[in-house]
N, C-alpha and C positions, 0 to 999 in steps of 0.2 A: 946457182948462178943466174943472174937476170941481166939482160941487156935492154936498154931503153933508147929508142930512136924517136927523135922529135922532128916535127915539121910544122910549117904554117907561118913562120915568122916572116918579117919583111918590113917595108916602108909603107906607112899609111898617114894620111892627113889627120889633124885634130878633128874629133867628132866621128871618125871612121871606125871600122870594125875589122877584127881579125879573129880567126879561129885556129888555135894551136892543137895539135894532136901529138900523142906520145904512145907508141906501141911497145909493149913489153914482150920479150921472147925469153926462152929458157924456162926457168921454174916459175912460170906465171901463176900457177895454182897456189903458190905459197905466199903471194903478195896480199897484204892486208890493206893499209891505207896508201893512197896515192895522192900526189899533190903537185902544185906548181910553186916555185920560188923564183925570185928575180934579184938581180944585182945591177945597180946603176953605177956609172963611174964615180969613184970616190966614196961610195956608200957600202954598208954591210949588206950581205945577203938577207933578204927578208921573205917571210911567208906571204904568198898571195892567196892561195886557197888549198884546202885539202878535202878529200872525200873518202869515206870508209867503204868497205866492200858492200855494206848494206845500204849505202847511199847517204849517210849523214855527212853534212858539209860544214865547213868553217871558212870564213873569208876575212881578210884584212879589212879594217874599217875604210881604207882608202879606195877599195874596189867594190864595196857592197853596193848593189843596185846597178852596177855596170858590167861586172864579170859573172859568168856562170860556169861552174865546174860540173862535169858529168863523166860517167864511165860506162863502158860496156864490158862486163866481166867475161862474157863469152869470147870476146876479141882481145882481152887483156889490154885495153886501150883507155886512156883518159884524155879528156878534151877540156879546153879552156876557151869559151866564147867571150871575146872582149869587145864590148860596145862602148860608144861614146868615149873613145880613147883620148887621153890628154897627153901633153908633152911630157909630163912627169911620169908617165907609164913607160917611157923609153928605158930599156934595160935588156940584159941578157936573161932570158927565161929558161929555167931548168926544171925538168921533170924529175920527180922523186917517187920512189917506191920503197915501202917498208916491208921487210920480211921478218916474221917473228918465230920461225922455226928453222933451225934448232934454237936460235937466239936472235934478238933484234939486230937487224943490219939494214942500213940505208943504201940504196942504189941511186945513182944519179945519171941523167942524160948528159949529152955533150953541151947542151945549151943552144938556144936559137935566139937570134937578135931580133928585137922589136924596136923599131924607130918610128916615133910619132913626130912628124915635122911637116910644115907647110913649104 
C-alpha cells in the first residue's frame, strides 16, 4: 500500500514559478518510477515528467527547458519545479508512483490545482 500526498499548487501569474511536492508513505521502498501527470478541462490526462529511482528522467515536449523533476529516495518524495509558467500549463497535477512488486501497480495522488492567470 502506498499513499501519495501532494502540495504546492496554487495561483501564479504567467512567467512565474511553482514547486510541487509529493510525499509517499506506506511501502515506499517498493516504488520504482515516480512522475507527474496533468489534466486540463476538456482534455485527456497527459504525462508531464517521470523519474526513475536511479535518476533517469523523461519530459513532455511542452515542458522541456521549463520544468525539472527530481526525487529524494530517502524521503520517498518527488518534486516538480515549474518555471516560466504559461496559461496552457493550467491543470490539475497528479503525482504517480509505480510499484513493480509483486506486480506492476500505479498509485495516484489526489491532485493539486495549478492555475496560471493574470
